[in-house]
ZAVO-564248 format. One record per residue (C-alpha): residue in one letter; x, y, z. Coordinates in pm, 1 decimal. Last residue first. Layout:
% residues N
rest, x, y, z
A, X, Y, Z
...
//
This chain:
% residues 528
rest, x, y, z
V, 1135.2, 4162.5, 1334.3
V, 1151.2, 4345.6, 1666.6
N, 1401.6, 4199.6, 1914.1
N, 1258.8, 4140.9, 2260.8
Q, 1452.2, 3812.0, 2307.9
S, 1130.1, 3610.0, 2270.0
K, 1062.4, 3809.6, 1953.7
L, 1403.3, 3712.9, 1821.8
Y, 1329.7, 3345.8, 1891.9
G, 996.3, 3358.6, 1711.7
K, 1162.9, 3518.2, 1410.4
V, 1426.7, 3244.6, 1411.5
F, 1159.6, 2975.9, 1436.8
K, 966.3, 3125.0, 1145.2
Y, 1280.1, 3122.3, 930.7
Q, 1346.7, 2759.8, 1030.2
D, 997.0, 2666.5, 917.0
N, 1040.6, 2845.8, 583.0
Y, 1376.5, 2679.8, 518.2
R, 1296.6, 2662.8, 146.6
F, 1048.0, 2911.1, 8.7
I, 684.6, 2837.9, -75.0
I, 580.6, 3071.1, -356.7
D, 213.1, 3149.6, -422.8
V, 144.3, 3280.6, -772.0
G, -184.0, 3425.4, -897.8
K, -223.7, 3359.8, -1267.2
E, -603.5, 3384.8, -1240.0
D, -654.9, 3006.9, -1232.1
D, -404.1, 2960.7, -949.0
V, -31.5, 2888.3, -967.7
F, 156.7, 2719.9, -681.9
I, 537.2, 2731.0, -661.4
N, 717.7, 2479.6, -442.8
E, 1028.2, 2446.5, -222.6
I, 1232.3, 2740.9, -351.2
F, 1575.7, 2871.4, -249.4
S, 1850.2, 2644.6, -379.5
D, 1660.4, 2450.7, -649.3
V, 1509.4, 2765.1, -798.4
V, 1845.9, 2944.2, -798.5
N, 2027.0, 2646.1, -954.7
R, 1757.8, 2606.3, -1220.9
D, 1789.2, 2966.3, -1337.1
I, 1625.7, 3296.0, -1243.3
I, 1829.3, 3605.9, -1322.5
E, 1966.3, 3905.9, -1133.6
I, 1962.9, 3776.4, -776.4
K, 2059.9, 4032.3, -513.0
E, 2286.8, 4028.7, -209.9
I, 2350.8, 3655.5, -192.4
K, 2618.9, 3514.9, 40.7
K, 2408.8, 3593.8, 346.8
F, 2122.8, 3384.8, 208.5
N, 2325.0, 3066.3, 180.6
D, 2473.8, 3125.9, 528.2
L, 2126.2, 3133.3, 680.1
W, 2084.6, 2756.8, 624.5
E, 2370.9, 2690.4, 866.5
L, 2174.5, 2841.2, 1155.7
N, 2080.9, 2526.0, 1344.8
Y, 1718.4, 2440.4, 1424.1
S, 1694.6, 2112.8, 1235.5
N, 1850.4, 1902.2, 1512.2
I, 1582.2, 1648.7, 1597.7
K, 1698.7, 1351.4, 1808.8
N, 1814.1, 1588.6, 2082.6
I, 1655.3, 1371.8, 2357.5
K, 1401.2, 1640.6, 2448.8
L, 1330.3, 1725.2, 2085.6
D, 1254.7, 1362.5, 2000.9
E, 1015.9, 1341.3, 2297.8
K, 827.1, 1651.6, 2185.1
E, 805.4, 1522.5, 1827.9
M, 667.0, 1190.0, 1955.2
N, 417.9, 1368.4, 2182.4
L, 299.9, 1579.9, 1889.8
K, 241.7, 1273.5, 1671.1
N, 63.0, 1089.8, 1952.3
I, -169.6, 1385.0, 2015.8
E, -242.5, 1425.7, 1644.3
Y, -328.5, 1055.0, 1606.8
L, -536.9, 1063.7, 1924.0
Y, -740.3, 1351.2, 1783.7
K, -801.3, 1172.5, 1452.9
Q, -896.9, 841.0, 1616.4
K, -1134.9, 1014.2, 1857.5
F, -1292.6, 1198.8, 1567.6
D, -1367.3, 876.5, 1377.1
D, -1481.2, 671.3, 1678.7
Y, -1716.2, 945.9, 1801.5
D, -1855.0, 999.8, 1453.2
E, -1931.0, 626.4, 1428.1
Q, -2084.7, 606.0, 1774.8
S, -2316.5, 892.4, 1689.4
I, -2298.9, 1244.4, 1832.4
F, -2507.1, 1444.3, 2081.0
D, -2587.5, 1128.8, 2279.4
C, -2492.3, 1298.6, 2611.6
K, -2210.6, 1048.5, 2667.0
Y, -2089.1, 1113.3, 2313.0
D, -2089.3, 1489.9, 2356.9
K, -1893.9, 1456.1, 2685.3
V, -1636.5, 1224.3, 2523.2
L, -1592.0, 1469.8, 2234.3
E, -1546.2, 1759.1, 2477.5
N, -1261.6, 1568.0, 2645.3
L, -1100.3, 1492.6, 2307.0
L, -1123.2, 1856.0, 2200.8
S, -959.4, 1958.7, 2529.7
Q, -683.7, 1701.9, 2476.2
Y, -637.6, 1838.5, 2124.6
K, -598.9, 2196.2, 2248.6
E, -377.8, 2101.8, 2543.6
L, -149.2, 1909.8, 2307.2
E, -128.0, 2214.0, 2079.9
K, -22.6, 2428.6, 2376.9
E, 236.3, 2167.5, 2477.3
I, 370.1, 2160.0, 2121.4
E, 416.2, 2538.1, 2121.2
S, 614.2, 2519.3, 2448.1
I, 825.6, 2237.7, 2302.3
R, 892.5, 2458.4, 1998.4
I, 1006.7, 2747.3, 2217.6
R, 1234.9, 2520.0, 2422.7
K, 1380.2, 2378.4, 2102.8
L, 1458.4, 2729.9, 1982.9
E, 1622.0, 2808.0, 2316.9
A, 1847.5, 2501.8, 2294.7
N, 1955.6, 2596.2, 1940.9
Y, 2027.0, 2950.6, 2053.8
E, 2230.9, 2826.5, 2349.4
T, 2438.0, 2611.2, 2113.6
R, 2479.4, 2905.7, 1881.4
S, 2666.9, 3077.3, 2161.5
F, 2829.2, 3420.7, 2178.5
S, 2712.5, 3522.6, 1832.5
V, 2357.6, 3451.6, 1944.8
V, 2196.5, 3794.1, 1960.7
D, 2412.1, 3989.1, 1717.5
D, 2411.1, 3701.8, 1468.3
I, 2031.4, 3675.0, 1502.9
K, 1993.9, 4037.0, 1406.0
K, 2214.0, 4001.9, 1099.5
G, 2030.3, 3688.6, 989.4
V, 1690.0, 3854.0, 1034.8
D, 1801.3, 4124.6, 792.3
S, 1934.9, 3860.1, 554.5
V, 1602.7, 3675.0, 572.6
L, 1402.2, 3985.1, 489.9
G, 1628.9, 4085.3, 203.1
I, 1635.0, 3731.2, 65.6
H, 1253.2, 3728.0, 73.2
Q, 1230.7, 4053.6, -122.0
N, 1481.4, 3918.8, -374.2
L, 1278.6, 3598.7, -406.3
S, 948.6, 3778.5, -455.4
K, 1082.7, 3998.7, -734.6
L, 1260.4, 3718.7, -915.6
V, 966.7, 3477.3, -875.6
I, 714.5, 3727.1, -1015.0
E, 932.2, 3827.8, -1310.3
D, 1026.4, 3468.0, -1394.3
L, 661.1, 3360.5, -1380.0
E, 563.7, 3626.6, -1630.6
K, 838.6, 3509.9, -1868.5
E, 738.7, 3146.6, -1816.2
Q, 385.4, 3222.1, -1931.2
I, 112.5, 3106.3, -1695.1
Y, -158.3, 2843.3, -1720.2
H, -397.8, 2731.4, -1449.1
K, -589.5, 2546.1, -1722.2
N, -884.1, 2440.2, -1504.6
C, -935.0, 2087.6, -1370.4
Q, -1099.5, 1762.0, -1483.1
K, -1002.0, 1822.2, -1848.5
T, -851.5, 1470.8, -1837.2
N, -490.3, 1484.5, -1958.3
I, -433.7, 1855.0, -2031.0
Y, -644.7, 1977.9, -1739.1
T, -474.9, 1735.7, -1498.1
S, -133.9, 1848.1, -1628.4
C, -209.3, 2211.5, -1535.3
Y, -43.0, 2430.6, -1795.4
Y, 296.0, 2608.0, -1808.2
F, 389.8, 2828.3, -2103.2
V, 711.8, 2892.9, -2296.5
K, 711.2, 3136.1, -2588.4
K, 915.0, 3091.6, -2901.6
R, 936.0, 3353.0, -3177.1
K, 955.7, 3230.5, -3535.5
N, 635.2, 3422.8, -3615.7
K, 460.6, 3217.1, -3347.6
T, 614.6, 2917.8, -3172.8
K, 460.2, 2766.1, -2861.3
V, 660.3, 2568.1, -2603.7
R, 474.7, 2372.7, -2333.1
R, 589.2, 2291.1, -1980.2
Y, 337.5, 2085.5, -1787.4
L, 221.8, 2211.0, -1448.9
N, 251.7, 1950.0, -1174.1
A, -67.5, 1836.3, -1001.9
G, -186.5, 1991.7, -674.8
C, -554.1, 1994.3, -775.3
E, -640.1, 2363.0, -719.0
S, -308.0, 2542.3, -666.7
C, -162.8, 2369.3, -974.4
K, 208.5, 2307.1, -932.6
V, 541.7, 2454.3, -1042.3
F, 841.5, 2286.6, -878.0
G, 881.2, 1961.5, -1070.3
T, 1031.5, 2131.8, -1376.1
Y, 1085.0, 2500.6, -1301.2
K, 1434.5, 2568.2, -1441.6
Y, 1439.8, 2307.0, -1713.1
F, 1783.8, 2159.7, -1658.8
K, 2009.7, 2078.4, -1949.7
G, 2098.7, 1739.6, -2099.5
D, 1971.5, 1839.6, -2441.4
K, 1665.9, 1613.8, -2406.9
N, 1571.5, 1782.9, -2079.2
V, 1713.1, 1701.4, -1739.9
K, 1587.9, 1585.7, -1399.7
V, 1885.7, 1571.2, -1162.4
N, 1786.2, 1793.4, -871.2
R, 1415.1, 1719.4, -912.8
N, 1461.5, 1362.3, -797.8
Y, 1157.5, 1175.7, -929.9
L, 1224.8, 1072.6, -1289.5
I, 1601.7, 1053.6, -1335.1
D, 1696.2, 1010.1, -971.3
Q, 1435.0, 741.6, -907.5
V, 1553.2, 571.1, -1227.6
Q, 1908.7, 560.5, -1090.0
Y, 1770.0, 413.4, -770.5
F, 1607.4, 121.7, -953.6
V, 1908.5, 63.0, -1178.3
E, 2144.5, 43.7, -878.7
E, 1909.4, -206.4, -707.7
K, 1890.2, -436.6, -1007.0
I, 1533.7, -490.2, -1126.5
I, 1338.8, -818.7, -1118.8
A, 1453.3, -915.0, -770.1
N, 1405.7, -1262.9, -625.0
H, 1217.1, -1269.7, -295.3
R, 1240.8, -1149.7, 65.9
E, 1574.3, -969.7, 29.2
E, 1466.5, -679.3, 252.1
S, 1161.8, -657.0, 478.0
I, 1013.9, -312.1, 546.2
I, 714.8, -257.5, 774.9
W, 613.5, 108.3, 753.6
E, 604.7, 295.5, 1085.7
D, 886.3, 540.6, 998.5
E, 690.2, 635.3, 686.5
A, 391.8, 760.2, 887.9
V, 80.4, 562.3, 793.5
R, -155.7, 696.1, 529.7
V, -526.9, 670.6, 598.7
M, -784.1, 423.0, 468.5
N, -1160.9, 451.0, 483.8
H, -1310.0, 103.8, 532.5
T, -1509.0, 212.2, 838.4
K, -1638.5, 24.6, 1140.8
H, -1314.9, -144.5, 1252.8
S, -1142.7, 196.1, 1274.4
I, -929.5, 441.7, 1073.3
R, -809.7, 165.5, 841.2
T, -440.7, 143.6, 754.1
R, -197.5, 251.3, 484.5
K, 176.3, 200.5, 429.4
C, 158.8, -125.7, 626.3
Q, 392.9, -308.2, 385.0
V, 720.7, -253.8, 199.8
L, 868.7, -582.9, 77.0
T, 1215.9, -561.1, -76.4
G, 1345.3, -782.1, -359.0
I, 1451.8, -500.9, -593.5
Y, 1117.1, -511.0, -777.4
T, 920.5, -490.3, -451.7
K, 1075.1, -145.7, -407.8
N, 783.7, 6.1, -603.6
Q, 857.3, 356.2, -732.1
L, 867.6, 265.6, -1103.0
I, 564.5, 36.1, -1088.9
T, 309.2, 253.1, -907.2
D, 448.4, 563.0, -1078.9
L, 396.8, 396.3, -1417.3
M, 32.1, 324.6, -1338.9
K, -11.7, 691.5, -1244.5
T, 147.6, 794.1, -1575.2
N, -127.4, 627.1, -1777.3
W, -170.6, 305.3, -1975.3
K, -511.8, 237.3, -2121.9
H, -731.8, -68.7, -2063.6
S, -793.2, -6.8, -1694.7
I, -997.6, -278.5, -1519.6
R, -1098.6, -200.7, -1160.6
S, -1131.5, -424.5, -855.7
V, -917.2, -702.5, -998.1
K, -1013.4, -1068.2, -1038.0
I, -728.9, -1292.4, -1147.9
N, -795.4, -1494.5, -1464.4
H, -419.4, -1549.0, -1503.2
K, -340.7, -1421.9, -1851.9
E, -657.2, -1227.7, -1936.4
K, -745.5, -1084.1, -1594.0
L, -392.1, -1025.3, -1469.8
Y, -287.8, -872.9, -1804.1
V, -590.7, -643.6, -1817.8
S, -514.1, -510.6, -1467.8
P, -140.7, -467.8, -1537.6
T, -191.5, -288.8, -1873.3
L, -134.3, -500.0, -2183.4
I, 133.8, -396.4, -2431.2
N, -14.0, -293.7, -2766.1
N, 321.9, -161.3, -2893.5
N, 179.1, 187.1, -2950.8
T, 34.6, 188.6, -2598.6
L, 361.6, 90.4, -2430.5
E, 556.5, 352.2, -2626.7
E, 292.3, 621.0, -2563.4
V, 298.3, 556.3, -2187.9
I, 680.0, 565.9, -2192.7
E, 667.7, 902.7, -2369.7
Q, 430.5, 1034.1, -2102.1
K, 663.8, 912.5, -1829.1
S, 955.5, 1091.7, -1994.1
K, 1212.4, 882.0, -2178.7
G, 1570.4, 933.8, -2063.3
K, 1710.8, 597.3, -2172.4
L, 1695.5, 481.7, -1810.9
A, 1318.0, 540.6, -1811.9
L, 1281.3, 322.2, -2121.4
D, 1481.0, 46.4, -1951.9
F, 1264.4, 69.3, -1636.8
I, 945.1, 26.1, -1842.6
K, 1097.3, -261.0, -2042.9
K, 1200.1, -438.2, -1723.2
V, 843.1, -419.7, -1588.7
I, 706.0, -552.5, -1918.6
K, 951.5, -844.6, -1915.6
A, 854.6, -914.7, -1552.0
A, 492.8, -960.5, -1666.6
D, 597.2, -1245.3, -1896.4
K, 830.3, -1405.8, -1639.8
D, 592.2, -1395.6, -1341.0
I, 851.6, -1394.5, -1061.4
I, 767.7, -1569.9, -734.9
L, 631.6, -1406.7, -420.4
K, 591.6, -1564.6, -76.7
H, 298.9, -1545.2, 165.6
V, 86.2, -1772.1, -58.3
D, 325.4, -2061.7, 8.7
D, 325.7, -2363.6, -224.1
P, 133.1, -2181.2, -498.0
D, 387.5, -1893.6, -471.2
K, 188.9, -1575.2, -516.3
L, 263.2, -1416.1, -850.1
Y, 503.7, -1137.8, -945.0
G, 552.0, -882.1, -1220.9
F, 251.5, -675.9, -1113.0
P, 239.5, -676.7, -732.2
A, 78.1, -991.0, -586.2
T, -297.6, -982.9, -533.0
K, -502.1, -1027.0, -216.4
G, -227.4, -908.3, 13.4
I, -1.6, -1014.4, 295.7
F, 355.3, -1097.5, 192.1
N, 540.1, -1253.9, 482.8
G, 854.7, -1087.6, 611.8
S, 809.8, -1178.1, 979.3
K, 699.6, -820.0, 1042.2
K, 420.4, -882.5, 790.7
S, 300.0, -1182.1, 993.1
A, 300.9, -977.5, 1312.7
K, 97.8, -707.7, 1138.6
L, -149.9, -966.1, 1011.0
S, -199.5, -1108.1, 1361.1
S, -243.1, -765.3, 1517.2
R, -493.3, -671.5, 1246.5
M, -688.5, -992.9, 1301.3
K, -694.8, -950.3, 1678.6
K, -819.9, -591.5, 1651.9
S, -1082.8, -684.8, 1394.6
S, -1201.1, -974.4, 1608.5
D, -1234.9, -744.7, 1913.8
K, -1429.6, -484.4, 1717.1
S, -1653.6, -749.0, 1562.6
Y, -1721.8, -909.2, 1899.7
S, -1809.5, -569.9, 2049.0
E, -2047.4, -510.7, 1758.1
N, -2217.3, -844.1, 1822.4
M, -2238.3, -768.8, 2195.8
L, -2410.9, -437.3, 2123.1
N, -2654.9, -608.4, 1890.0
K, -2725.5, -869.8, 2156.1
F, -2799.4, -594.7, 2410.7
P, -3022.2, -410.5, 2163.5
I, -3218.6, -737.0, 2109.8
E, -3250.2, -828.3, 2477.9
L, -3378.8, -490.8, 2594.2
S, -3730.7, -573.9, 2477.2
D, -3925.4, -380.6, 2214.0
M, -3892.9, -642.3, 1938.5
M, -3982.2, -920.2, 2183.2
N, -4319.6, -758.0, 2238.0
P, -4412.1, -848.1, 1878.5
N, -4405.5, -1223.2, 1954.4
K, -4570.9, -1415.9, 1671.0
F, -4532.5, -1146.2, 1407.9
S, -4194.1, -999.7, 1518.8
D, -4040.5, -1347.7, 1537.2
V, -3720.2, -1366.8, 1745.3
N, -3592.3, -1696.6, 1885.9
D, -3234.7, -1565.1, 1872.2
N, -3123.4, -1868.3, 1670.7
V, -3395.2, -1819.6, 1409.7
S, -3403.8, -1441.5, 1365.7
I, -3738.7, -1364.3, 1205.6
F, -3864.0, -1020.5, 1101.9
R, -4215.2, -974.4, 967.7
L, -4219.5, -640.6, 798.5
G, -4482.8, -371.4, 833.8
Y, -4289.5, -136.4, 605.7
E, -4234.3, 139.4, 863.6
P, -4233.9, -107.4, 1155.9
V, -3940.6, -316.2, 1021.1
I, -3750.5, -19.4, 870.4
E, -3744.7, 193.8, 1185.6
D, -3665.1, 5.0, 1506.2
I, -3526.8, -318.1, 1356.7
F, -3330.7, -165.8, 1066.3
N, -3211.2, 132.1, 1274.5
G, -3096.1, -98.9, 1552.8
V, -2893.1, -296.4, 1300.3
E, -2735.4, 30.4, 1181.6
I, -2659.4, 162.8, 1532.5
Y, -2513.3, -156.8, 1679.0
N, -2302.1, -240.2, 1373.5
R, -2245.8, -615.1, 1365.1
G, -2486.4, -692.8, 1082.8
L, -2783.4, -890.2, 957.0
R, -2584.5, -1208.3, 1010.4
S, -2512.7, -1096.0, 1370.8
L, -2887.5, -1098.2, 1441.7
D, -2917.7, -1472.6, 1386.5
K, -2991.9, -1722.7, 1107.0
V, -3185.4, -1456.6, 916.7
I, -3544.4, -1417.9, 792.0
V, -3691.3, -1105.5, 632.9
G, -4053.5, -1009.3, 570.0
N, -4293.5, -821.0, 348.5
I, -4128.0, -888.3, 13.7
K, -4188.9, -731.2, -327.2
K, -4301.8, -417.5, -147.7
K, -4087.1, -190.0, -368.2
K, -3922.5, -60.7, -48.3
I, -3862.3, -417.1, 69.4
D, -3722.3, -512.4, -273.4
N, -3474.5, -221.2, -248.3
L, -3373.3, -331.5, 100.9
M, -3308.3, -683.3, -28.5
K, -3097.5, -553.5, -317.8
K, -2899.9, -333.8, -74.1
Y, -2839.3, -630.7, 159.2
G, -2709.6, -845.6, -125.6
P, -2480.7, -571.3, -262.6
R, -2325.3, -476.9, 75.1
N, -2262.4, -120.6, 193.5
F, -2417.1, -192.0, 532.0
D, -2110.3, -147.9, 751.0
T, -1964.6, -345.8, 1040.4
G, -2100.4, -677.7, 912.7
T, -1804.0, -739.1, 686.5
Y, -1861.2, -892.6, 344.5
G, -1713.0, -1223.0, 220.6
D, -2037.8, -1390.2, 115.0
D, -2328.0, -1144.7, 91.1
V, -2634.8, -1349.2, -3.9
Y, -2998.9, -1257.0, -68.1
D, -3231.5, -1555.8, -122.5
K, -3556.1, -1459.6, -294.2
Y, -3935.3, -1484.3, -264.9
I, -3965.4, -1748.4, 8.3
I, -4328.9, -1821.4, 98.6
I, -4434.3, -1838.2, 464.2
D, -4779.3, -1930.7, 604.6
N, -4710.9, -2304.4, 576.6
K, -4422.2, -2293.5, 824.5
D, -4362.7, -2668.2, 877.2
V, -4025.4, -2696.3, 699.6
L, -3927.6, -2330.4, 754.7
Y, -3684.7, -2395.3, 1044.9
D, -3505.1, -2669.7, 853.6
D, -3465.9, -2435.5, 555.3
I, -3323.1, -2165.1, 783.9
L, -3063.3, -2404.4, 929.9
K, -2967.5, -2534.1, 584.8
K, -2936.0, -2181.6, 443.7
Q, -2707.4, -2075.6, 729.3
N, -2500.2, -2389.0, 676.9
V, -2444.5, -2300.1, 311.4
V, -2369.2, -1933.5, 392.0
S, -2091.9, -2054.3, 620.4
N, -2138.5, -1949.7, 982.8
S, -2076.1, -2297.6, 1121.5
E, -1745.7, -2299.3, 930.1
E, -1616.7, -2041.3, 1175.8
E, -1256.6, -1922.3, 1172.1
I, -1124.7, -1872.7, 819.2
K, -1443.1, -1785.8, 638.9
E, -1537.0, -1591.9, 951.6
D, -1259.6, -1340.4, 881.4
F, -1383.2, -1286.7, 522.8
S, -1731.0, -1205.6, 648.7
R, -2042.0, -1421.5, 619.9
R, -2389.0, -1310.9, 526.9
R, -2728.7, -1466.6, 458.6
Y, -3064.0, -1292.9, 413.3
I, -3369.9, -1497.8, 323.3
G, -3647.0, -1284.8, 176.8
L, -3999.2, -1344.0, 289.3
I, -4344.8, -1335.5, 137.0
W, -4582.9, -1388.3, 429.5
K, -4923.1, -1538.8, 353.7
K, -5205.5, -1443.2, 585.0
M, -5438.6, -1727.3, 691.3
//
């Protein structure tokens, strides 16, 4: 009699921990043990468990260990309580049954489904298994939808929904949806805001915290409260500071639903439009006074008020960025033979060496910006004169015409995405693409369609009024700029990108409005 060396596979998702005790990993083991009582031809090699893992993807540690043991031929069979324990992804479960089982000559047993590939091999080729897999995936999709709706409703009620409270707070032991202040962590938060108020740069704050041996949030949570965190960071960095300094939780406000999953089958997260965030004010005690919080935002994140140690503006601070990684370029002063030269370097390169230098001397940058800006002012002023001739009789009519042009553009974009969506459906029906790709692309196309429809609706009800001509007045007042200073940069420039060969790409303010004006003039048969 052949001996089968089997691995037991057990899984339960986080959602099922709440809803179905019958699916607990303990009960799964009991059911499988009862089934194996009189099976003398089966030896259990190992028990593989994934407790708290979704069945919609197969990136699970227990499953991966089992698959590795299959490939190493340590086991020649797998037993599960039912097919849904293996997974709730129709394609992936089908791949395991149709490819892995026959390729490695596995004996596959699903107790509740009465499936045993050794005793009843014909069962593996029947329509029943694919149908059950499809139903399992449908269940997962429906459960995910219900769970997300329930969580969203809870967030709208002002409840905190999250695994770990923001640094400085703890979950209230009497109500896990409320936050209470963690006094020791709150002291660190207050210190960080105090240092920012004193005019310390983020890098200087990092050095201060490091030199005083102050624990990082992840280390603090692990050592002080034994809270598991996904990643332990022992060194402070500016990204950690951004997370704290820009978090409205510290003024008593909950901001939730800033990110969401693309679909129930993928854990990839996407940003949610700011107007869809769920914001609940005065939900818990504040650590930082509201006026202090917003003053810090001005000091560190509002480019209009950022100053140097002498109280003066650095002309390019916050505007010059790396064209490769998007990070700000650091300002560095070098002195040689008592002569000072100012350079800008990619901050990512300086901190981690994960990017190129992207450096440029401030003098070179001044020359490029001055020349480009004067050329741009000339072009805009010329367009301004033409637009004055065309719409001097009625700026209201101009504004209406610009909206009409934009609505026409939106309708063309809507047709494009609708066409892409129709082609996607055809490809899916013809089995040219997988279910996962279909879900991903469908979500992306629908997102773009919804965004365009919202803009179109806002234009129709005059909610958007960014097409006026007031911005042109700033350009008309300027004939030629002689020198680049902070006021000039702030007035006319949105961003400056520097590449690794000192190439400079300048994004001017009011660029969209400028394009609209040119489009309007073309529609009126004016050459621009």
